[in-house]
N, C-alpha and C positions, 0 to 999 in steps of 0.2 A: 484483506480488508483493512482499512484504517492506516493510512501512511502518516509519517512524521516528517518534520522539516529537517531533522538531523539524520544523516546516514552513517554508515559504518565509518568510524574514525580512522584516519591514517595511522599507520604503525609508528610508534615512538620507541626509539632505541636509547637505552640508558648509557650516558657517558659516566666515566669514573670520577670526573672532577666534582668537588663538593657542591657548588651551586647547581650543577646539572642534576645531581642526586636529589637535592631539595626540590628542584623544578619538577622532576619526575613524580615525586610524592604529591606535589600540588596538583599536577596534571591528573593524577589518578583520583584525587579528591575533588576534581572538577572545579578547583580554584584557579581558573585560567589566567587571571590577572597576575597572581603571584607566580604562576609557572612562567609566564612571559618575562617577568622581571628577572627571575633567576636564570632562565636560559640566556638572556642578554648578558648577564654577568659571566656565565660560563663561556660565552663566545669571546668576551674581552680577555679572559684568561687563556683561552685556547682557540684562536681564530682559524685554525686549520682543521678543526674537528667537524667534519661534515654532519655527524649525527646531531650536534647541537643546533645547527641551522635547520635541519629537517624537523627536529622536535619543536623548535620555535615556530616554524611554519604550521605544524600540526595544531599548536595552541591557538594560533590566529584562525586557522581553518575552523576549529570547533566553535569559535564565537562568531563565525561567518564574516570575518575580515579577510576576504578572499585575496585582495590585492597585496596585503601584507604577507599573507600565507605564500602567495606565488613568488614574491620577491625572495623569501627565505628558501623556498624549494630550489629556485634558480641558483642561489648562492651555494646550496648543497651540491648542485651539479658542477659548479665551478671548481669546487674542491675535489669532488668525486664524481666524474662523468658517468660512471656505471652504477650510481646509487639507484637501485630499482624501486626502493620505497619512495624516493623523491619523484621519480618519473611517474609512478602511479598516482601520487598525491597531486601532481600537476593535472593529471587526467581528472581527478576529483574536483579540482577547482573549475576546470572547464565544464565538467558535467553539471555542477551546481549553478553555473552561470548560463547554462543552456547552449554551450558550444559543443554539441554532441560529437560531431565528426572529429574535432580536435581532441576531445576526450578519448575517443576510441584509439586515436593515433598514439597517445601517451601510454595508455594501458597496454597496448601491444608492444611498445618500446620496452616497458617494464618487464613484460613476459619474455622478451627476447634476451634479457639479461638473466632473469630467474623464471624459468618455465613453470615453477611450482608455487608461485606467489599467489596465495588465495585472495588477498585484497585486490589484486589487479583483475582476477577473474570476476570478483564481486563487482568491481567498477564497470567492467564490460557488460555484465548482466544488468545492472541498474540503469546504465546508459541506454541499452537497447529497450529496457522496460519503459523508460521515459519517451523513447522514440516510438512506442506502441508496437514494437516488434517482439511479441511474446515468445515466439519460437527460439530466437537467439537469446532472449532473456533467460529462458529456462535452461538452455544449453550451458551458458557460462555461469549462471548462479548455481546450477547443479554441480559444476566442477569446483566452484569455490566452496560449496558446502561439503563436498567429498573430501577436500583437502583440510578444511578447518570448520567443523560444524559449530564451533563456538563463536564465530563471527556474529556480531550483535544483530544486524539487520538482514543478513543474507536469507535466512529462512523466511522472514516476513515478505520480502519482495518475491521470493520464489513461490510462496503460497499465493500471493496476489496474481502472479502470472498464471499459475495453474487454475485459479478461480476464473480468470478471464477466458481461459480455454475450456471451461466447463469440465475440467478434469478433477472432479471431487475426490476420487479415490487417491490420487496423488497428494492432494492436500491433507487428507486424513493420515496417510502413511508418513508424510513429512512431519506433520505436527506431533504425532506420537513418537517418532524417532527423536525429534528435537527435545521432547519432554524427558527422554532418557538422560540427556546431558544437563537439562535445566528443568527439573520438575515443577518449579515455581514460575515458569514463563507465562505471564499473563497474555502476551502476544499469541502464543500457540493455543491457549485455552479460548481466546477470542476467535481464532481461525476455526477451531473445532466447532464452536457455537454457530458461527455463520455458515459453515459448510453444511452442518446438519439442518440448519434453518432452510437453506436453499434446496436441500433434499426432502424437505417437508417431514423431517423426523424431529418432531417438536420436543419430546421429552429429553433426548440427549442435548439438544440445542439449549434448553433451559438450564440443564445441569452444568454445561461448560461455561455458559455466560455468567452464571452465579459464581463459579470458581474464579473466573477472570476478574469479576468485580472485587471479590475478596482479596485477590492477589495484587491488584493494581495499586501502586502508591498513591496516596491522597493528593500528592503534588502534581500528578499527571492528569490534569483536568480533561484534556481532550480525549484521552483513552477511556477514562471513567465515563465520559459522556457517551462515547460510541458503544461501550459495553452495555450501558443501561438502555440505549436505543435498540441495540440488538436483542436484549432480553425482552423489551417491550414488543418488538416484532414477533418474537417467539410466542409470547402470551396472546398476541392478536391472532396468530394462526391457530392457537389453542382455544380461541374465543373466550378468553378471560379478560374482558375489557377493562375492569377496574384496575387489575394488576398492570395491564399494558399502559393505561393512562398514568399510573403512579410512576412507572419507570421512564416514560417519555418526559414527564415533568422533572424527574430527578436528573435525567440527561441534560435538560435545558437549564437546570440550576447550576450546572458546571460549565457548560459551553453550548452555544447555539448552533449545533451542527445540523445541516439540512435534513438528514434522515430522521432526526428526532422531531423536527417540525412536521415532516411528512407523515411520520407514524402517529403523532398526536392528532393531526388533521384526519387521518383515516379512522382513528378511534372515535372521535366526535361524530364523524359521518356515519359510522356504523351504529352509533348510539342515537342517531336521529337529530343531532344538533348541527345543522348545516351552517349556521352562523359562525360558531366556534371553529368548525372544520375549515371554512373559507379563510377565517382569520389566521389560522396556523399555516394553511397552504401557501398563502401569500408570503409568509416569512421563510418558506423553503427556497431561499435564494441560491441559485446555481450560477448566476451570471459571472461571479468572481472566481469561478473554478479555474485553477491553472491548467493549461493545455495538457501537461504531462499527467495530471490527476483525473482527467475527465472520464476515462474508461472505468476506473474503480468507483468513482462517484456515480456513474451510470448504473453500476451494479447495486449500489445502495437504493437508488430510486426504483430499480426493477424489483427489489425485495418488497417495497411498498406496493408496487403494482400487483404483485402476486397475492397480497392480502386482499385487495379489491376483487381480484379474479376469484379467489377462494369463496368470497361472499356474493359472487355473481353481480357485483356492482360494476357492470361492464363499461359504462361511460367513464367512470373514474379510472378504471384499469387502463383503458385506451389513452386517457389523458396522461397518465404516468408513463406508459410505454413511449408515448411521443416525446416526453421530456428525456427519458433514458436514451432514446435514439438520437436526440439532438446532441447529447454528450458523447455518444459512441456510435456514430452512423455506420460503422463497419462491422458491427456485431450481428452475425447472422441469426443468433438465438432470439434476439429482440424481435426481428421481423417474423420469425417462425411462430413465436408465442402470440404476437399480435394477430397473425393470420389465423391461428386457432381460435382466438376470441371472436374474430369476425365470422368465422364458420359457426360458432356457437349461437351467435345472434342472427344468423341467416343472411349476412351480407356477403354473398359469394364473390362479388366483384372485388371488394376490398381484400377479402381473404386471398384470392388468387394473386392480386397485386403484391401483397406483402410476402406471400410464400415464394413468389418468383424472385423478389428482392433477396430473400434468405438464400435461395438456391444459387443466385448469382454470386453470393459471397462464399458459399460453401457447396460446390457442385457435387460433392460426394455424400451429401446428406440423403441417405436412402429413405428416411421417414418423410421428408418433404417431397421427394420425388414421387413416392407412393401416393401421398395425399393429393398432390397436384394431378396425378394421373386419374385418380378416382373422381375428382370433382370437375375435370375438364373433358371427360369422355361421355 
């Protein structure tokens, strides 16, 4: 749950020249302007050092100046054609620019030079994730995590891929394993909170969201917003409406994320204030969602739909499932749950329609097969 605009940073190798050593320190302090300035000086002193070009490219990459990054990665390869870090980093430029097939090509080139390069496996995994191929995303992200569990975002993307596959046990196992390496990971506490929320285990969901909020740096406004929204949803499932409202409002004070507006709309609806509910529902804008982010945003909206379903507010639940399906039309679970709702309200025709759609996307779903058999005979 909750993705960020910055992904795992390319590997930076330290050069022994003095400007490069300073540049490395600036890079690690996230002062990328100073890092760029000093890597340029290092290149003037030693124009045949491929590592300095690669590190300069990584500095540009981190501030999303992808064309400048690409130019320096290409210079790296002119000096050292087998520089596997530069090959993978070109893949990352292509991935972030949406050139997914080209990205896969460069990550595989990198692995042909160094078959154990975790960053290249991470790149393959995140690229497949953006292509909505969760099976391959899990395959390559798992390999990256196996080689280097300390990579910054590998576990987060892997957790998202597991969530989209409804594999909650794997999310819990991964998050707990990651916390052995980084016990203060607010990302992993968030994933534990959301996973327990979706499993309708509210007490642990509340516990882990509270920990995530306490651990998240105050500068990370988007993550704080999502954590408060998640905690609000947990309180809604617990039917603690005042606490839910407070956390949704807290979320929106940091950043206007759609799930916070959706949660606040649900809170007002359940409190009987339809005017305020409609006012916040309209603000739950999903139209600007990037194509690569739609499945995970769909999961957020589904979490709100489950709240309405819990409270037997069937019309609102159906409305939110429809939005969730619009974002992720290939998710069989959405049609399955929507079919169940229609069964509960006695609309057998629409129940069959949605259950058949679910089965068309996942022919091995024994539960849906059984339900369809029972209601069509």
